[in-house]
C-alpha positions in Angstrom: -198.4 -189.8 -139.9 -196.3 -190.1 -136.8 -193.1 -190.5 -138.9 -194.0 -187.3 -140.8 -194.5 -185.3 -137.6 -191.2 -186.6 -136.2 -189.4 -185.6 -139.5 -191.0 -182.1 -139.5 -190.1 -181.4 -135.9 -186.6 -182.7 -136.2 -186.1 -180.6 -139.4 -187.4 -177.5 -137.6 -185.2 -178.2 -134.6 -182.1 -178.6 -136.8 -182.7 -175.4 -138.6 -183.2 -173.4 -135.4 -180.1 -175.0 -133.8 -178.0 -174.4 -136.9 -179.0 -170.7 -137.0 -177.9 -170.3 -133.3 -174.6 -172.1 -133.9 -173.5 -170.0 -136.8 -171.3 -167.0 -136.1 -169.7 -164.0 -137.8 -166.5 -162.8 -136.1 -167.4 -164.8 -133.0 -170.9 -163.2 -132.8 -173.9 -165.6 -133.1 -176.2 -164.6 -136.0 -179.2 -164.3 -133.7 -177.2 -161.9 -131.4 -176.4 -159.3 -134.1 -178.0 -156.1 -132.9 -177.3 -154.0 -135.9 -180.3 -152.6 -137.8 -178.5 -152.6 -141.1 -176.1 -155.2 -142.5 -174.3 -155.5 -145.9 -173.8 -158.8 -147.7 -171.1 -159.3 -150.3 -171.0 -162.5 -152.3 -167.8 -164.0 -153.6 -167.9 -166.8 -156.1 -165.5 -169.8 -155.7 -163.2 -171.1 -158.4 -164.5 -174.2 -160.1 -167.7 -174.2 -157.9 -171.2 -172.9 -158.2 -171.4 -172.0 -154.5 -171.0 -168.5 -153.0 -169.2 -167.4 -149.9 -170.9 -164.4 -148.2 -169.1 -161.7 -146.3 -171.3 -159.9 -143.7 -170.6 -156.4 -142.5 -172.7 -155.4 -139.5 -170.4 -152.7 -138.3 -167.9 -155.0 -136.6 -164.3 -154.0 -136.1 -162.5 -155.1 -139.3 -159.3 -153.2 -138.7 -157.4 -156.4 -138.4 -157.9 -156.9 -142.1 -158.9 -160.5 -142.0 -161.6 -161.2 -144.5 -162.5 -164.6 -143.0 -163.8 -162.8 -139.9 -166.7 -161.5 -142.0 -167.8 -164.8 -143.3 -170.5 -167.0 -141.7 -168.9 -169.9 -139.8 -170.9 -173.0 -138.8 -170.7 -175.0 -135.5 -167.8 -177.0 -136.9 -165.7 -174.0 -137.8 -166.3 -174.2 -141.6 -167.3 -171.3 -143.8 -171.0 -171.6 -144.7 -171.6 -171.7 -148.5 -174.7 -170.7 -150.4 -176.0 -171.9 -153.7 -176.5 -168.3 -154.9 -176.9 -164.8 -153.5 -180.7 -165.4 -153.6 -180.1 -168.4 -151.3 -178.2 -166.1 -149.0 -180.9 -163.4 -149.1 -183.5 -166.0 -148.3 -181.4 -167.2 -145.4 -181.2 -163.7 -143.9 -184.9 -163.2 -144.5 -185.5 -166.1 -142.2 -183.2 -164.4 -139.7 -185.5 -161.3 -139.7 -183.8 -159.1 -142.3 -185.3 -157.6 -145.5 -183.7 -156.4 -148.7 -183.2 -152.6 -149.0 -180.9 -151.9 -151.9 -177.9 -153.2 -153.9 -174.8 -151.5 -155.3 -172.4 -152.5 -158.0 -169.5 -150.1 -157.8 -167.5 -151.4 -160.8 -167.5 -154.3 -163.3 -164.7 -156.0 -161.4 -166.3 -155.7 -157.9 -169.1 -157.9 -156.5 -172.6 -156.6 -155.9 -173.2 -155.5 -152.3 -176.6 -156.0 -150.8 -178.0 -153.8 -148.0 -180.4 -155.4 -145.6 -182.2 -154.1 -142.5 -184.1 -155.8 -139.7 -187.8 -156.1 -140.5 -190.1 -153.8 -138.6 -193.0 -155.6 -136.9 -195.1 -152.5 -137.0 -194.6 -149.3 -139.0 -194.2 -146.2 -136.9 -197.0 -144.2 -138.4 -196.7 -141.5 -135.8 -193.6 -140.1 -137.5 -194.7 -141.0 -141.0 -195.2 -138.1 -143.5 -198.3 -140.0 -144.7 -200.0 -139.6 -141.3 -203.5 -138.2 -141.5 -205.1 -136.7 -138.4 
């Protein structure tokens, strides 16, 4: 039982630590203050993994695509098994799926996410009943 508890706590600690150590354009994932973000997955040649580009409104005028990718604590691009894996990752960070867009057959699907709301603001809701 003790071994299981140690394993569970060490796993949780490593997940929390890894989320804090990952960055996009030098910004830690937990420090992104944007309400909305957009994910774009790009497949890799001869691989089943996906690189994900994240747009949270950062300055991308320099034109470097790699600045939009998730970088781990060792400076490597984080790879996902699929876009569903990436969506689950961002769900754990507190984002929820809103919509997706597929502009053309040759372009990747773009996923729009927003920060989850802890409580709905019913005061401004059109469904409010007095």
